Every structure is written in C-alpha cells, then in structure tokens.
C-alpha positions as a printed NumPy array, in Angstrom:
array([[ 68.812, -24.128, -22.074],
       [ 70.356, -21.122, -23.85 ],
       [ 74.167, -21.117, -23.997],
       [ 74.406, -17.6  , -22.553],
       [ 72.514, -18.576, -19.379],
       [ 74.28 , -19.82 , -16.275],
       [ 73.579, -23.559, -15.686],
       [ 72.497, -22.662, -12.159],
       [ 69.585, -20.714, -13.654],
       [ 67.883, -24.019, -14.391],
       [ 67.378, -24.403, -10.661],
       [ 65.391, -21.168, -10.524],
       [ 63.804, -21.038, -13.969],
       [ 62.386, -24.469, -14.778],
       [ 60.783, -25.018, -18.176],
       [ 57.193, -23.865, -18.604],
       [ 55.927, -27.415, -18.841],
       [ 57.272, -28.167, -15.358],
       [ 55.206, -25.291, -13.908],
       [ 52.123, -26.599, -15.657],
       [ 52.612, -30.116, -14.298],
       [ 53.1  , -28.761, -10.771],
       [ 49.932, -26.655, -10.983],
       [ 47.852, -29.546, -12.262],
       [ 49.125, -31.908,  -9.59 ],
       [ 48.377, -29.472,  -6.723],
       [ 44.989, -28.116,  -7.85 ],
       [ 42.559, -30.914,  -8.584],
       [ 39.579, -29.759, -10.686],
       [ 36.261, -29.605,  -8.844],
       [ 33.188, -30.958, -10.615],
       [ 29.952, -29.083,  -9.854],
       [ 26.664, -30.392, -11.185],
       [ 23.905, -27.968, -12.146],
       [ 20.899, -27.68 ,  -9.885],
       [ 17.431, -28.47 , -11.18 ],
       [ 16.6  , -24.777, -11.552],
       [ 19.681, -24.27 , -13.788],
       [ 18.316, -26.518, -16.519],
       [ 18.133, -24.909, -19.956],
       [ 14.54 , -24.55 , -21.209],
       [ 13.449, -24.573, -24.83 ],
       [ 10.152, -22.711, -24.439],
       [  9.845, -19.994, -21.791],
       [  7.834, -16.89 , -21.027],
       [  8.402, -13.908, -18.744],
       [  6.2  , -11.071, -17.517],
       [  7.464,  -7.651, -16.481],
       [  4.723,  -6.849, -13.967],
       [  3.168,  -3.428, -13.423],
       [  0.05 ,  -2.359, -11.541],
       [ -2.45 ,  -2.291, -14.406],
       [ -0.721,  -4.429, -17.028],
       [  2.225,  -6.643, -17.772],
       [  4.712,  -6.865, -20.631],
       [  4.799, -10.499, -21.766],
       [  7.709, -12.031, -23.667],
       [  7.898, -15.581, -25.007],
       [ 11.117, -17.23 , -26.216],
       [ 10.438, -20.115, -28.591],
       [ 12.406, -21.965, -31.286],
       [ 12.343, -20.103, -34.603],
       [  9.78 , -21.683, -36.973],
       [ 11.973, -21.485, -40.114],
       [ 15.586, -21.238, -38.897],
       [ 16.779, -24.363, -37.049],
       [ 18.8  , -23.576, -33.927],
       [ 17.634, -19.95 , -33.792],
       [ 15.332, -18.372, -31.208],
       [ 12.405, -16.007, -31.602],
       [ 11.058, -13.519, -29.049],
       [  7.481, -12.242, -29.094],
       [  6.536,  -9.274, -26.896],
       [  3.098,  -7.83 , -26.202],
       [  1.11 ,  -6.132, -23.415],
       [ -1.589,  -7.892, -21.386],
       [ -3.887,  -6.113, -18.924],
       [ -3.844,  -7.3  , -15.322],
       [ -7.376,  -8.72 , -15.372],
       [ -8.57 , -12.243, -14.648],
       [-10.034, -12.819, -18.108],
       [ -7.018, -11.481, -20.003],
       [ -4.571, -13.496, -17.901],
       [ -6.641, -16.678, -18.325],
       [ -6.525, -16.183, -22.079],
       [ -2.768, -15.671, -21.821],
       [ -2.444, -18.894, -19.813],
       [ -4.334, -20.86 , -22.486],
       [ -2.116, -19.409, -25.217],
       [  1.095, -20.223, -23.331],
       [ -0.14 , -23.759, -22.712],
       [ -0.822, -24.199, -26.466],
       [  2.694, -22.931, -27.229],
       [  4.152, -25.56 , -24.915],
       [  5.799, -23.056, -22.563],
       [  7.714, -24.947, -19.873],
       [  8.121, -22.205, -17.284],
       [  6.836, -18.651, -16.748],
       [  8.891, -16.119, -14.782],
       [  7.41 , -13.21 , -12.838],
       [  9.327, -10.41 , -11.168],
       [  8.194,  -9.817,  -7.568],
       [  6.98 ,  -6.247,  -7.978],
       [  5.063,  -5.159,  -4.841],
       [  1.873,  -7.249,  -4.619],
       [  1.061,  -6.828,  -8.31 ],
       [  2.524, -10.244,  -9.152],
       [ -0.178, -12.129,  -7.225],
       [ -2.915, -12.062,  -9.887],
       [ -0.428, -13.231, -12.518],
       [  0.995, -16.015, -10.354],
       [ -2.256, -17.463,  -9.077],
       [ -4.175, -17.315, -12.374],
       [ -1.338, -18.725, -14.504],
       [ -0.719, -21.426, -11.898],
       [ -4.431, -22.331, -12.04 ],
       [ -4.027, -22.71 , -15.825],
       [ -1.604, -25.576, -15.209],
       [  1.611, -23.664, -15.994],
       [  4.863, -23.878, -14.031],
       [  5.259, -20.362, -12.638],
       [  8.27 , -19.052, -10.738],
       [  8.566, -15.799,  -8.823],
       [ 12.031, -14.228,  -8.78 ],
       [ 13.581, -11.482,  -6.731],
       [ 14.03 ,  -8.239,  -8.636],
       [ 17.645,  -8.059,  -7.451],
       [ 18.464, -11.266,  -9.373],
       [ 16.797, -10.093, -12.561],
       [ 18.534,  -6.721, -12.795],
       [ 19.65 ,  -5.717, -16.244],
       [ 23.32 ,  -5.281, -17.072],
       [ 24.725,  -1.786, -16.351],
       [ 24.539,   0.489, -19.347],
       [ 21.56 ,  -1.228, -20.968],
       [ 18.483,   0.856, -21.793],
       [ 15.593,   0.477, -19.338],
       [ 12.167,  -0.173, -20.848],
       [  9.387,  -2.617, -19.997],
       [  9.893,  -4.44 , -23.298],
       [ 13.632,  -4.877, -22.81 ],
       [ 13.088,  -5.976, -19.202],
       [ 10.624,  -8.648, -20.308],
       [ 13.031,  -9.925, -22.975],
       [ 15.876,  -9.956, -20.443],
       [ 13.781, -11.958, -17.977],
       [ 12.929, -14.465, -20.694],
       [ 16.578, -14.87 , -21.727],
       [ 17.659, -15.429, -18.118],
       [ 14.859, -17.964, -17.691],
       [ 15.801, -20.057, -20.72 ],
       [ 19.395, -20.269, -19.49 ],
       [ 18.341, -21.289, -15.959],
       [ 20.04 , -18.301, -14.307],
       [ 17.173, -17.351, -11.966],
       [ 16.387, -18.831,  -8.566],
       [ 12.673, -19.103,  -7.767],
       [ 11.358, -17.475,  -4.609],
       [  9.366, -19.479,  -2.084],
       [  5.605, -19.179,  -2.576],
       [  3.722, -21.396,  -0.084],
       [  0.573, -23.363,  -0.966],
       [ -2.859, -21.791,  -0.54 ],
       [ -3.577, -23.219,   2.925],
       [ -0.331, -21.751,   4.265],
       [ -0.984, -18.439,   2.483],
       [ -4.392, -18.181,   4.155],
       [ -2.836, -18.888,   7.553],
       [ -0.168, -16.277,   6.816],
       [ -2.817, -13.622,   6.173],
       [ -4.346, -14.247,   9.605],
       [ -1.04 , -14.363,  11.508],
       [  0.291, -11.23 ,   9.85 ],
       [ -2.958,  -9.361,  10.534],
       [ -2.739, -10.484,  14.152],
       [  0.825,  -9.199,  14.366],
       [ -0.241,  -5.823,  12.982],
       [ -3.071,  -5.527,  15.496],
       [ -0.765,  -6.478,  18.378],
       [  1.629,  -3.742,  17.246],
       [ -1.263,  -1.269,  17.046],
       [ -2.353,  -2.219,  20.571],
       [  1.186,  -1.59 ,  21.802],
       [  1.13 ,   1.84 ,  20.162],
       [ -2.171,   2.607,  21.919],
       [ -0.618,   1.808,  25.3  ],
       [  2.314,   4.06 ,  24.41 ],
       [ -0.102,   6.878,  23.541],
       [ -1.911,   6.29 ,  26.835],
       [  1.34 ,   6.514,  28.775],
       [  2.244,   9.739,  26.977],
       [ -1.208,  11.143,  27.808],
       [ -0.735,  10.339,  31.51 ],
       [  2.7  ,  11.957,  31.464],
       [  1.152,  15.12 ,  30.002],
       [ -1.338,  15.045,  32.916],
       [  1.627,  14.78 ,  35.348],
       [  0.526,  11.292,  36.424],
       [  3.622,   9.094,  36.92 ],
       [  1.899,   5.757,  37.439],
       [  4.092,   4.084,  34.78 ],
       [  7.138,   4.858,  36.934],
       [  5.754,   2.647,  39.727],
       [  3.759,   0.021,  37.835],
       [  5.809,  -2.241,  35.588],
       [  3.507,  -1.499,  32.643],
       [  0.062,  -0.127,  31.949],
       [ -1.254,  -3.496,  30.788],
       [ -1.557,  -4.729,  34.405],
       [ -5.03 ,  -5.024,  35.893],
       [ -4.144,  -2.668,  38.758],
       [ -2.959,   0.107,  36.432],
       [ -6.027,  -0.182,  34.221],
       [ -8.376,  -0.09 ,  37.251],
       [ -6.741,   3.148,  38.376],
       [ -7.001,   4.697,  34.928],
       [-10.664,   3.718,  34.625],
       [-11.351,   5.241,  38.04 ],
       [ -9.722,   8.51 ,  36.948],
       [-11.808,   8.484,  33.776],
       [-14.93 ,   8.003,  35.95 ],
       [-14.03 ,  11.169,  37.915],
       [-12.02 ,   9.907,  40.882],
       [ -9.093,  12.222,  41.643],
       [ -8.074,  11.279,  45.207],
       [ -4.601,   9.675,  44.952],
       [ -5.086,   7.525,  48.065],
       [ -8.395,   6.156,  46.833],
       [ -6.817,   5.391,  43.469],
       [ -3.814,   3.73 ,  45.12 ],
       [ -6.138,   1.495,  47.147],
       [ -7.183,  -0.181,  43.87 ],
       [ -3.787,  -1.878,  43.632],
       [ -3.841,  -5.673,  43.584],
       [ -1.448,  -8.51 ,  44.461],
       [  2.182,  -7.334,  44.508],
       [  1.191,  -3.731,  43.782],
       [ -0.345,  -3.427,  47.281],
       [  3.139,  -3.012,  48.755],
       [  3.633,   0.154,  46.662],
       [  0.51 ,   2.047,  47.712],
       [  2.432,   4.993,  49.162],
       [  4.529,   5.342,  46.006],
       [  1.383,   5.012,  43.9  ],
       [ -0.369,   7.744,  45.855],
       [  2.531,  10.107,  45.141],
       [  2.681,   9.111,  41.471],
       [ -1.094,   9.545,  40.997],
       [ -1.09 ,  13.087,  42.384],
       [ -1.18 ,  15.016,  39.091],
       [ -3.328,  17.349,  37.018],
       [ -5.611,  14.8  ,  35.365],
       [ -8.805,  16.591,  34.232],
       [-11.897,  15.796,  32.172],
       [-10.295,  16.231,  28.759],
       [ -7.554,  13.755,  29.735],
       [-10.28 ,  11.375,  30.875],
       [-12.122,  11.629,  27.553],
       [ -8.989,  10.867,  25.524],
       [ -7.93 ,   8.056,  27.867],
       [-11.403,   6.526,  27.552],
       [-11.124,   6.536,  23.76 ],
       [ -7.746,   4.81 ,  23.944],
       [ -9.019,   2.147,  26.354],
       [-12.046,   1.525,  24.141],
       [ -9.777,   1.096,  21.139],
       [ -7.545,  -1.262,  23.132],
       [-10.585,  -3.321,  24.114],
       [-11.693,  -3.484,  20.473],
       [ -8.223,  -4.639,  19.436],
       [ -8.235,  -7.293,  22.164],
       [-11.434,  -8.757,  20.712],
       [-10.079,  -8.778,  17.169],
       [ -6.77 , -10.312,  18.275],
       [ -8.619, -13.078,  20.121],
       [-10.749, -13.771,  17.026],
       [ -7.687, -13.916,  14.771],
       [ -5.897, -16.194,  17.23 ],
       [ -8.81 , -18.647,  17.229],
       [ -9.108, -18.533,  13.446],
       [ -5.362, -19.124,  12.945],
       [ -5.462, -22.077,  15.356],
       [ -8.393, -23.597,  13.421],
       [ -6.62 , -23.181,  10.066],
       [ -3.392, -24.709,  11.384],
       [ -5.312, -27.664,  12.836],
       [ -7.072, -28.244,   9.495],
       [ -3.818, -28.808,   7.549],
       [ -3.222, -32.554,   7.042],
       [  0.557, -32.013,   7.103],
       [  0.234, -30.461,  10.586],
       [ -1.766, -33.333,  12.106],
       [ -0.358, -35.521,  14.826],
       [ -0.467, -39.298,  15.103],
       [ -1.842, -41.213,  18.089],
       [ -0.155, -44.232,  19.577],
       [ -2.421, -46.584,  17.612],
       [ -1.469, -44.926,  14.305],
       [ -4.657, -42.908,  13.773],
       [ -4.342, -39.345,  12.541],
       [ -6.664, -36.388,  12.16 ],
       [ -7.262, -32.808,  13.34 ],
       [ -7.316, -33.801,  17.025],
       [ -4.733, -36.585,  16.914],
       [ -1.389, -36.446,  18.706],
       [ -2.645, -34.686,  21.832],
       [ -2.39 , -37.659,  24.207],
       [  0.642, -38.601,  26.343],
       [  1.312, -41.709,  24.216],
       [  1.192, -39.84 ,  20.876],
       [  3.656, -41.078,  18.256],
       [  3.745, -37.686,  16.49 ],
       [  2.724, -34.342,  17.966],
       [  0.884, -31.746,  15.858],
       [  3.308, -29.392,  14.11 ],
       [  2.451, -26.354,  16.253],
       [  2.765, -28.406,  19.45 ],
       [  6.193, -29.716,  18.388],
       [  7.473, -26.188,  17.862],
       [  5.88 , -24.935,  21.085],
       [  8.151, -27.284,  23.068],
       [ 11.104, -25.055,  22.173],
       [ 11.846, -22.514,  24.939],
       [ 10.541, -19.078,  23.991],
       [  8.158, -20.372,  21.291],
       [  4.483, -20.039,  22.244],
       [  1.565, -21.507,  20.335],
       [  0.922, -18.179,  18.579],
       [  4.584, -17.838,  17.582],
       [  4.629, -21.458,  16.372],
       [  1.682, -20.823,  14.059],
       [  3.266, -17.589,  12.83 ],
       [  6.473, -19.47 ,  11.987],
       [  4.557, -22.212,  10.153],
       [  2.693, -19.515,   8.208],
       [  6.016, -18.083,   6.984],
       [  8.036, -21.216,   6.157],
       [  5.284, -23.78 ,   5.562],
       [  5.414, -27.431,   6.595],
       [  7.275, -28.945,   3.625],
       [ 10.974, -28.655,   4.363],
       [ 11.96 , -30.205,   1.028],
       [ 11.871, -26.623,  -0.258],
       [ 14.95 , -25.971,   1.912],
       [ 17.515, -28.766,   1.343],
       [ 19.35 , -28.039,   4.599],
       [ 18.831, -25.971,   7.725],
       [ 21.486, -23.564,   6.417],
       [ 19.321, -22.826,   3.364],
       [ 16.404, -21.9  ,   5.629],
       [ 18.625, -19.727,   7.832],
       [ 19.936, -17.914,   4.758],
       [ 16.401, -17.42 ,   3.387],
       [ 15.338, -15.916,   6.719],
       [ 18.248, -13.444,   6.62 ],
       [ 19.919, -14.693,   9.82 ],
       [ 23.407, -15.298,   8.428],
       [ 25.97 , -13.105,   6.629],
       [ 26.72 , -13.567,   2.952],
       [ 30.069, -14.974,   1.757],
       [ 32.751, -12.444,   0.743],
       [ 35.946, -14.191,  -0.377],
       [ 38.506, -13.089,  -2.931],
       [ 41.91 , -14.78 ,  -3.166],
       [ 43.387, -15.255,   0.304],
       [ 41.077, -12.663,   1.886],
       [ 37.76 , -13.612,   3.486],
       [ 35.661, -10.835,   4.927],
       [ 32.394, -10.855,   6.821],
       [ 29.582,  -9.956,   4.446],
       [ 26.308,  -8.237,   5.183],
       [ 23.25 , -10.314,   5.946],
       [ 20.455, -10.341,   3.415],
       [ 17.075,  -8.765,   3.982],
       [ 15.385, -12.139,   4.226],
       [ 11.86 , -12.618,   5.514],
       [ 11.271,  -9.733,   7.932],
       [  8.092, -11.279,   9.368],
       [  9.874, -14.532,  10.188],
       [ 12.909, -12.744,  11.578],
       [ 10.733, -10.62 ,  13.866],
       [  8.895, -13.686,  15.155],
       [ 12.159, -15.513,  15.829],
       [ 13.478, -12.412,  17.609],
       [ 10.516, -12.567,  19.994],
       [ 11.178, -16.262,  20.571],
       [ 14.867, -15.555,  21.262],
       [ 13.987, -12.865,  23.813],
       [ 11.605, -15.287,  25.499],
       [ 14.223, -18.046,  25.576],
       [ 16.745, -15.633,  27.104],
       [ 14.564, -15.404,  30.226],
       [ 14.563, -19.174,  30.806],
       [ 16.971, -21.469,  32.625],
       [ 17.562, -23.597,  29.53 ],
       [ 20.28 , -24.379,  27.013],
       [ 19.095, -21.559,  24.741],
       [ 18.901, -19.151,  27.672],
       [ 22.461, -19.966,  28.685],
       [ 23.603, -19.645,  25.067],
       [ 22.082, -16.172,  24.901],
       [ 23.862, -14.984,  28.053],
       [ 27.222, -16.524,  27.063],
       [ 27.174, -14.663,  23.736],
       [ 25.747, -11.448,  25.228],
       [ 28.651, -11.196,  27.674],
       [ 31.185, -11.275,  24.851],
       [ 29.452,  -9.706,  21.849],
       [ 26.396,  -7.845,  23.085],
       [ 22.672,  -8.513,  23.314],
       [ 21.87 ,  -7.845,  19.652],
       [ 24.257, -10.491,  18.315],
       [ 23.139, -12.873,  21.041],
       [ 19.511, -12.436,  19.991],
       [ 20.35 , -13.177,  16.348],
       [ 22.456, -16.205,  17.302],
       [ 19.697, -17.707,  19.459],
       [ 17.092, -16.936,  16.773],
       [ 19.26 , -18.839,  14.288],
       [ 19.57 , -21.784,  16.7  ],
       [ 15.786, -21.861,  17.134],
       [ 15.268, -21.859,  13.364],
       [ 17.712, -24.766,  12.931],
       [ 15.788, -26.715,  15.58 ],
       [ 12.501, -25.916,  13.806],
       [ 13.851, -27.189,  10.485],
       [ 14.741, -30.549,  12.048],
       [ 11.392, -30.834,  13.856],
       [  9.453, -30.183,  10.647],
       [ 11.773, -32.319,   8.535],
       [ 11.26 , -35.344,  10.813],
       [  7.7  , -35.217,  12.252],
       [  8.476, -37.954,  14.783],
       [ 11.339, -35.904,  16.265],
       [ 10.889, -34.114,  19.598],
       [ 12.761, -31.243,  21.141],
       [ 15.223, -32.412,  23.795],
       [ 16.407, -29.924,  26.397],
       [ 20.18 , -30.099,  26.937],
       [ 20.003, -28.183,  30.196],
       [ 21.246, -24.896,  31.577],
       [ 24.643, -26.352,  32.529],
       [ 25.404, -27.95 ,  29.161],
       [ 28.396, -25.707,  28.385],
       [ 29.746, -25.712,  31.931],
       [ 29.684, -29.503,  32.136],
       [ 31.874, -29.701,  29.028],
       [ 34.404, -27.069,  30.072],
       [ 37.983, -28.279,  30.462],
       [ 38.722, -26.945,  33.966],
       [ 42.482, -27.55 ,  33.787],
       [ 42.749, -25.665,  30.505],
       [ 40.688, -22.81 ,  31.888],
       [ 42.876, -22.591,  35.009],
       [ 46.013, -22.442,  32.835],
       [ 44.496, -19.637,  30.771],
       [ 43.689, -17.632,  33.903],
       [ 47.202, -18.187,  35.292],
       [ 48.732, -17.035,  32.014],
       [ 46.602, -13.867,  32.06 ],
       [ 47.565, -13.089,  35.679],
       [ 51.246, -13.59 ,  34.878],
       [ 50.939, -11.222,  31.923],
       [ 49.406,  -8.574,  34.195],
       [ 51.935,  -8.973,  37.027],
       [ 54.99 ,  -9.414,  34.817],
       [ 56.372, -12.454,  36.709],
       [ 55.39 , -16.125,  37.071],
       [ 53.12 , -17.305,  39.871],
       [ 52.607, -20.65 ,  41.554],
       [ 49.203, -22.054,  42.45 ],
       [ 48.968, -24.566,  45.285],
       [ 45.934, -26.457,  46.499],
       [ 44.579, -25.443,  49.91 ],
       [ 45.215, -27.812,  52.866]])
C-alpha cells in the first residue's frame, strides 16, 4: 500500500487480485455445447435463388495451399436437367450440405431435385442469411456469404416436411382458401340484400341457414310477398315470422335476383369442391403409416385404432379429442407440423416455430417483452379457430379462455388457448399411446385457496373505505 494513502483506504480499495477472485467465485462459467447444426463443414455449397436461375457457390479446401479455402461461383438455370447435373457435380466434389435461401416458391425446384440426388439440403430463412450492413449487394456476394455461413454452422435449417405431408398440406391449404372464398361470397350476398333493402340478416343469425337460403331462392324465383317468404322459416325461425315479414319487405327486383342466383351457384360449386378436398385430405391422412392406429391385439393399418379397445388411436382422431379441434382442423394441423415431433425437441420449440410466443429481449438487469415472430401463419390461423371453438365449451380450455379474457382481453386469451392446444398436440404426437384427458370446467376453482382470496377481498375493501372491517360468520 502506498505510504501516502490512509491505512483505512485498504478497506475500500482492495488489491485488484482480490476483485478478480471475488468475481470468479460468484460467477461460475457456463458450458454450452454446440448443436448438431452448428458443426463446421469442410465442403459446402450455397445457392442464391432467383426465379429463372440461381447463383451457386461452393467452398472447398484449396487444392495447393493446405489450410486455405477456395470459393467457386457460377450461374445455373432453374431447370430440372441443369439442377440434376449440378447435383451430380456436387456429389462428386463431396459436398456435405447445400444451403438454399427461402425466396418465394422458387426454392422448391432446387430443394426437391438436389434432395433426390442424395445431397443434404437445408432451407434457411432469408432473415438469418442477411449480409452485414455496409456490404455490397450482388447475387455473387450473397451466394459466397451463404456458403461462408454454412461452413461455420451459423444457419438454422427451416422445417420442410416429407412428401406425404407436403401433399396433404396442398389439399388442406386449398380447402382453407375455398372456405374463405365461400365466406366472401356470403358476405357479397348479404351486401346485395342490403342494397335491395332486405334486412333478413338482421333477423336470421346468418345467411348459411336453410331457412334464409330458402327465402333467398324464393325471391330469385320471383316471389315478393313478405308473408309468403316468412312462412318458409323452419325450426326456431318460425317464432320470428312477423319480424321476418318486416325484414323481407324491400325493393328486391329481377336484377338483384340474377346476381343473387350467380352467388348461390358459386357457393354451391364451392361446397362441392370443399367436400371433395375434405374427402381427399382424409384419405391421404389415413394412408400415412405414422398416422395409423393400433388395435387391442397389436395389429395396425389404415383402419386400425377405431374400436373402443384400441391401444393407439389414429393421429387425427387423437387430436380431434381436444375441445375445439375438429377432424378437418386436426388434418390441417398435421399437414403443417407433420407427425415426427423429433424435429421439435420440446413443445416450446414448436410454439416458437408457430409464432405463438414473444421473443426474448434481455440486456443487463432489464428484461422486456419482445415481439412475437411471424411463424407459420397457416398453423396459427388453424389454432385460432380451434381456440375460438374451445372457448364455447364447458371445458378446462374454455374456462382458461374466459379467465384470461376477463383480465387481458379476448385477443390475448385466444393466443394463450391456441398455445395450450399446440402444447397438448405436441405431447399427443410425441407419445402415440397418450390420450387427451379433460381436467374439467372447475379445475381452477377447485384449486383456489378460499381463505387467501377472502383476505385479498377484505384488504381491498379496507383500502377503499379507509378503515379496518371485521367479517363474522352468519348464525
């Protein structure tokens, strides 16, 4: 210690080595092993994909300089023959992995053809492969950058399902589009009736009911008498005949009838196509060996697992036991996430991939809520429908929805229930023998500490009144 320093300073300014020992003793180093995708590769290739061609870059060991690397860049047209020739060349060069950037749908021909050539192909999100700020932007430099990131294991591969699941996905997504188009047709029909001063949608719950469609068809056929039209009401609509007669008294003429007829014809056509797609999707899902059930005697096959003594239910049937998940929604979910849950190590990985959780934002002592990722919009929409369906049931998920909606609103409640459904789905697909178990509508209430809740209410009342209160039991 310096002679000109007060001896008491040693209490406040310990030697540097003492600080270092204290820091080492308090903060124990954390060891983190690399994931499989972070392995360094010796021979890699990358393709910067465009519509009509792709810029290919290979990174191989230098032939004459040990320890050095050599990049080769050239353009290949996006044609089957050219890509097959590329695949054979990459296989001869001993390329371990090929990286493609997910540009629109242009990556598909590259992925499928190179995969058929026996190469390990990975599809990466363009956001991960962005170049460093300030670097020039050309196709050649992008291809080289992709290759360099690939050889260092810095890219995470996107999920590309096997062919059987991709085929099922095409059918389920087409069905979803046609259902949306049918909904738009009903909206156009309602707008047409409003322009004709017909207020039937104000009395009928929706225009998809049989009673409403019978009335519209009668108006198209030339019937204009409101009482005659109201007499076509069925079941519960019969009690509203007077209201219907008032609502049907409008200015519906022949040109409205012609347009309404076209819309109904289009709706009928869509109904047929939706039914055909539904049947085709069900057949494809039943043909997947991984989706088969197992009977009580251990036999399996396309029709196995349907009996009451089944050891394992078919995959779609297992998911359909969840409240809010129908058979169509179950097949749509399988088409998006597949049946092999080894691709998602935990349920949290699947939830993150679907875009149903916020990203981590932590710096020093501050932790802030991050934005959720875009995720799989098709899967998120399907789970949103399932969550809305579960909210209308007297089940554990329905009660969970209403508990969260009271505090945080319906939108957050829908996302929370959708996340819970996806976690359940992960476990059901991870363990085929597992079955959904309903916890019951009163699950939360049965586990509520009544004494603690009473104390909380008393404390809130005392805070409002400004003086203590005493609660006594009645008689």
